[in-house]
Backbone bond lengths (Angstrom), bond angles and torsions (degrees), N, CA, C in turn:
res aa  C-N    CA-C-N  psi(-1)  N-CA   C-N-CA  omega(-1)  CA-C   N-CA-C  phi
1 M - - - 1.449 - - 1.519 108.57 -
2 T 1.310 116.92 132.95 1.451 121.57 176.21 1.519 108.86 -110.24
3 I 1.318 115.75 130.29 1.459 121.47 179.06 1.519 107.08 -122.15
4 E 1.314 116.64 126.68 1.464 120.60 175.87 1.507 109.02 -117.79
5 Q 1.326 115.59 135.55 1.452 121.58 176.58 1.515 108.06 -139.42
6 T 1.304 117.00 141.72 1.454 120.74 170.15 1.518 106.33 -94.34
7 V 1.315 116.51 125.35 1.457 121.31 -174.64 1.517 110.04 -127.24
8 E 1.303 115.61 161.67 1.468 123.17 173.78 1.520 106.75 -103.77
9 I 1.320 116.81 118.04 1.462 120.70 179.64 1.525 107.66 -88.55
10 Q 1.318 115.54 119.50 1.459 122.06 -178.25 1.528 110.46 -82.24
11 S 1.324 116.65 172.74 1.460 121.49 -176.48 1.526 113.02 -64.84
12 D 1.352 118.16 -22.57 1.464 119.58 178.42 1.532 112.26 -82.01
13 R 1.354 117.07 -3.39 1.458 123.84 177.26 1.536 113.40 60.58
14 R 1.332 117.62 23.81 1.465 121.00 178.43 1.522 108.69 -96.79
15 L 1.312 115.52 143.16 1.456 121.33 -178.74 1.524 108.40 -136.45
16 V 1.325 116.41 129.84 1.463 121.92 177.63 1.521 106.83 -116.93
17 L 1.322 115.06 127.74 1.464 119.94 179.26 1.518 109.72 -108.75
18 D 1.323 116.56 131.50 1.458 122.01 171.94 1.526 106.12 -97.49
19 L 1.329 116.07 117.32 1.455 120.97 -177.44 1.517 110.35 -92.29
20 P 1.326 116.60 149.78 1.471 119.48 -178.29 1.535 111.47 -67.37
21 P 1.331 116.61 148.24 1.469 120.77 -176.58 1.528 113.28 -63.62
22 E 1.312 118.69 -23.10 1.472 119.82 -179.18 1.531 112.63 -77.32
23 L 1.310 116.99 -7.14 1.465 120.94 176.95 1.518 108.85 -72.62
24 P 1.339 117.92 125.95 1.466 118.93 -178.74 1.531 111.73 -65.19
25 V 1.312 115.89 146.85 1.457 120.39 178.25 1.522 108.65 -84.63
26 G 1.302 116.07 163.95 1.453 121.24 -179.82 1.521 110.44 114.75
27 R 1.295 114.59 -171.32 1.454 121.58 -176.36 1.529 110.76 -65.08
28 A 1.320 116.10 136.88 1.464 120.97 179.59 1.523 109.19 -152.26
29 R 1.284 116.01 156.68 1.456 121.09 174.93 1.519 107.39 -100.34
30 V 1.345 115.64 130.30 1.456 121.38 -177.79 1.524 108.13 -119.53
31 A 1.311 117.38 131.94 1.468 122.23 176.06 1.521 107.73 -118.65
32 V 1.312 116.57 133.41 1.463 121.64 179.52 1.518 108.17 -118.56
33 T 1.312 116.65 124.68 1.458 122.21 174.96 1.513 107.33 -117.94
34 V 1.327 116.80 122.80 1.460 121.23 -179.85 1.524 108.10 -106.19
35 T 1.317 116.15 122.46 1.453 122.35 177.29 1.527 107.57 -122.86
36 P 1.345 117.61 100.39 1.462 119.29 -179.32 1.528 111.38 -58.62
37 E 1.319 115.37 144.13 1.458 120.06 -179.68 1.525 112.72 -84.96
38 R 1.322 116.40 -5.01 1.463 119.03 177.25 1.519 108.63 -141.84
39 N 1.314 115.89 157.18 1.459 120.68 178.10 1.517 109.90 -86.60
40 E 1.320 116.15 143.15 1.459 121.04 175.50 1.522 109.81 -75.28
41 T 1.308 114.84 146.81 1.464 118.73 170.35 1.524 107.28 -78.78
42 P 1.329 118.19 159.75 1.466 119.72 176.60 1.527 112.24 -55.77
43 E 1.323 117.56 -36.73 1.474 120.34 179.53 1.530 110.90 -67.22
44 E 1.339 118.03 -40.92 1.464 121.01 177.39 1.529 110.81 -63.67
45 R 1.330 116.16 -40.03 1.457 120.29 178.73 1.517 111.02 -65.24
46 R 1.351 118.10 -42.09 1.472 122.05 176.77 1.524 110.18 -61.43
47 Q 1.325 116.31 -43.28 1.463 120.59 -179.47 1.530 110.64 -63.26
48 R 1.325 116.93 -44.78 1.467 121.22 179.58 1.524 110.36 -62.67
49 F 1.329 116.56 -42.34 1.457 121.66 179.14 1.530 110.09 -62.64
50 S 1.342 116.91 -44.44 1.469 120.51 179.46 1.523 111.35 -63.26
51 E 1.339 117.06 -41.27 1.461 120.52 179.66 1.525 110.90 -64.02
52 A 1.323 117.49 -40.02 1.466 120.45 179.19 1.520 110.40 -64.34
53 I 1.310 116.67 -40.93 1.466 120.36 179.40 1.519 109.99 -65.28
54 E 1.307 117.41 -42.23 1.471 120.34 -179.94 1.523 111.41 -63.84
55 R 1.340 117.50 -37.68 1.461 120.17 178.03 1.529 110.74 -63.52
56 C 1.321 116.53 -32.73 1.474 120.81 -179.42 1.527 112.49 -86.93
57 S 1.311 117.88 -10.73 1.464 119.87 -173.72 1.522 112.62 -66.71
58 G 1.325 118.32 -26.19 1.465 120.97 178.91 1.520 111.94 -57.14
59 L 1.325 116.35 -41.30 1.465 120.01 178.21 1.525 109.99 -63.43
60 G 1.327 116.56 -45.74 1.459 120.16 179.96 1.525 112.10 -61.12
61 K 1.324 115.74 -40.47 1.470 119.43 179.42 1.517 111.00 -64.65
62 R 1.342 116.31 -40.67 1.467 119.31 178.12 1.520 111.70 -64.22
63 L 1.327 116.10 -27.02 1.466 120.17 178.63 1.527 111.93 -89.45
64 G 1.334 116.74 0.58 1.457 120.87 176.24 1.519 115.24 92.10
65 S 1.328 118.63 11.09 1.456 121.23 -178.80 1.525 111.29 -75.36
66 K 1.316 116.53 143.75 1.461 122.84 176.80 1.536 111.56 -105.61
67 V 1.329 116.82 7.13 1.460 122.24 -176.47 1.528 109.70 -73.02
68 T 1.337 116.02 135.45 1.465 121.43 177.34 1.519 109.73 -105.18
69 S 1.326 116.48 169.93 1.468 119.82 177.03 1.520 110.58 -62.55
70 D 1.326 117.44 -34.80 1.468 119.87 177.50 1.525 111.02 -62.93
71 D 1.343 116.99 -37.42 1.466 120.73 177.25 1.535 110.74 -63.13
72 V 1.321 115.93 -43.15 1.460 120.35 -179.08 1.527 110.28 -65.70
73 I 1.314 117.00 -42.93 1.470 120.36 179.21 1.519 110.09 -64.04
74 A 1.330 118.01 -42.96 1.467 121.21 178.29 1.528 110.39 -61.62
75 S 1.320 116.48 -41.85 1.463 120.55 178.26 1.522 110.85 -63.31
76 H 1.331 116.35 -41.05 1.462 121.32 178.01 1.525 110.32 -61.46
77 R 1.320 117.43 -43.84 1.470 120.80 178.13 1.522 111.10 -61.74
78 E 1.347 116.80 -42.34 1.466 120.69 178.06 1.529 110.76 -61.43
79 D 1.334 116.53 -40.61 1.465 120.44 177.16 1.528 110.97 -60.77
80 L 1.334 115.96 -42.87 1.460 119.76 179.29 1.526 111.36 -63.22
81 I 1.324 116.93 -40.45 1.470 121.05 178.40 1.528 110.10 -63.38
82 R 1.354 116.64 -43.50 1.469 120.00 178.43 1.530 111.20 -63.73
83 E 1.340 116.75 -41.28 1.465 120.12 178.15 1.523 111.43 -62.68
84 E 1.314 116.79 -41.89 1.470 120.70 179.06 1.519 110.45 -64.12
85 A 1.344 117.30 -42.85 1.470 120.90 178.57 1.529 110.11 -62.27
86 K 1.326 116.95 -40.92 1.467 121.14 178.58 1.527 109.73 -63.15
87 Y 1.321 117.16 -43.96 1.466 121.98 178.88 1.528 110.17 -60.42
88 Q 1.340 116.03 -44.75 1.466 120.08 -179.73 1.531 110.92 -62.75
89 R 1.346 116.80 -40.29 1.467 119.92 178.69 1.529 110.67 -63.87
90 L 1.334 116.41 -40.39 1.454 119.82 -176.83 1.524 113.41 -76.68
91 Y 1.330 116.53 -40.38 1.461 120.15 -170.33 1.520 114.61 -117.92
92 G 1.314 119.10 -12.92 1.454 120.18 -177.78 1.510 111.67 71.91
93 K 1.300 115.99 -179.82 1.467 119.96 -176.31 1.531 112.42 -71.85
94 D 1.339 117.06 -26.69 1.464 118.58 -177.98 1.529 113.83 -84.91
95 G 1.345 117.16 -4.99 1.456 121.37 177.51 1.517 114.51 82.17
96 A 1.329 117.80 3.25 1.466 120.94 178.65 1.526 109.83 -84.38
97 A 1.322 116.20 135.73 1.465 120.32 179.32 1.519 109.96 -63.52
98 R 1.326 115.72 142.25 1.470 120.18 179.46 1.496 110.26 -97.14
């Protein structure tokens, strides 16, 4: 059975589904595919990324890490720069393999 619903995802990211009564009870496999109806702006994406890192920072602090979300974002940017440089070395600006 396939059930499709358009839902509003709130800031707490919690979703409650009411299933139809004709659906049999018992063990079942559920797959959730989320397709946003709008594209994020770069600022929204940065904010979401920072919030996710902050939620995970408690574990790092308990393990003694001094890394901040800004450190992780800076490291991610450096990785992207290195990947781009590698791509340019391999394929050049025109994208043709060398």
